[in-house]
N, C-alpha and C positions, 0 to 999 in steps of 0.2 A: 402518749402522744408522739414523743420523739422516736419511738420504735417504728412508727408508720412513716416518718419523714424519709428515712434512708431508702426503703423500698419504693416509695413514691418518686423520689429523686432519680433512682435508677430507671424506673419505668419511663419517666419523662425523657431522660437522656437517650434511651433506646428508641423511643418514638421519634425524637428529633433526628437521630441518625438514619432511621428508616425513611423518613420524609425526605431528607437530603438525597438519599440514594435513588428515590423514585424520580427526582427531577433530572437525573443524568440520562444522557442518550446512551443506550447500550452499545451502539456502534462506535462510540468514542472511548474505547478501552484505553487505559493509560499505556503509553509506550515508553519504555526506558530509553529507546533510541532517539526520540525526537530531541533535537538539539545536540546530538552526538554523531560522530562519524558513522557512515554506513559500514556494515561489515565487509571485510575483504572477501573476494571470491574469484574463482576462475572456473567458468562453466562452459560446457559445449553448447553450440548454437544448434537448435533443432533443424533449421533450414539448410545447414551446411555441414557436411561430414568433415570432421577434423578441425573446424574452426572453433576457437574459444573466445570468450569475452571475459576480461577481468574488470573488477570495479575501477581499477586505476585507468582503464581505457576510457572511462566516462568522466574522469576529472576534467574540470574546466567547462562542463556543460551542466545546465539544469536538466534533469531527466525524471521521468515518472516510471516507477516499477509497479507493474500490475501482476499480482500472484494469482494464478488461475489453474484449473485442471479441466480436462474434457468430461470427467465424471461429476462435475459440480453444477448443479441446477442453477444456483444464484449467479454463477459465472456466465451462464448463457443469457440470463436476464440482463446482466450488466453489460454484456458485450456490445450492443449497439451504441451505448454511451462511450465506450472505449474507442469504437470506430469513429464516432463524431469527434472525440477529443483529438485523435491522431490527425484528422483532417483540419481541425481548427488551429493547431499550434505547430510551431517549428520545434518544440521541445521533443526530444526522442522519447517514445513510449516503448519501454522494454518489458517484455513478458517474461515471467518466471513460471514455467510449467512445473507444477508442484506434485510430486509423487504420482506421476502419470506414465503411461506407456507412450513412447515417441510416435508410434503409428497411429494411436488414437488421437494424440494431440495434432498431428499433421492433418488427419481427416477432419477433425473439428474445425481447424482454421480454414481448410479448403471449403468446407460447407458454409461457414459463417462469415468468412473474410478474415484477413490478417492485418490488424492495425499496428503490429509491432515492428519497430526498426530491427529488432532481434528478439528471438524467443529463446531464452536460456533454459536448459534442461536441468532440473533438480530432482532426479529420480528417487533419492532416499530422503529428501526433505531437509538435509543438513543446512543448506543456505537459508531456507525458510525459517528454520529454528534459530539461526543466527540473527535473522531479522525480527524474531519474536512473533512469528506468524502463529495465530491461534487456529486458523482455518482459512479456507479459501471462499470467496476472493478477499484479498487485502490489497491496498494500494498505498504507495509511498511516494512522496515528492522529495527528491534529493537535490541539493543546490550544487553549484559549480565547485565548491570546496569539498564536496563529498559528505556534507552534513544532512542528515534526515531532518526535513522541515515539517513534514505532515505525514500522518498515517490515518487511513480509513479502514477499519475492520468491517467486513461485510461488503455487500455490493455498493458501488457508487450510486448515488441518486443524481437526477438532473439538478436538484437544488444544491447538493454538496459540490457538484461540478461547477455550477455557475457562481455560487457564493463564496466558495473556499478554494477549490483546486485551481481554476483558471486565474483568478486574481493573484493567488500566491505565485503561480508559475510566471505570470507577467511581471510581478514585482521582482522576483528573483532574476529573471532575464534582464530587466532594466538595471538592477544592481550589478550584475555581471558585466554588462556593457559599460556602465559608468566606471567600474573598477579598472577596466582596460584602458580608459582614456586618461 
């Protein structure tokens, strides 16, 4: 009888672990960066020859980083939401063009519209790797202290935008304003 208890207990434990995994949203991949400083970077700006943006240039501001590429189908589906987001908020929306050709990225933005206050070029994906990007699109909200406060793997949805991203950005903006007074 006892020789059947151990295998049965292992079977139950595996079953419970699998059930717990099925309840999780696959877009909510864990990120080691949430709650930690955003990686340092200095990247060229797609729209301006010779100009660069450093992570330190964005300190003191709440900002959103949207990682995208012209070859990414889900990025195209997400793009209208990013356009709306840029219109709805004063928070800078920064694009990180990931492993893409600059001419393809420029054409894509010209065709679909450019919601970004700056589009940073990450041709080899090193900055994306520093952010822990699994694939495109991914979106991060970074607070005024440079701390990553949110990460969305995969395309943003209207629901995620309304229920999580916009309220978080408003909260962070209010905290930033309160801290200055």
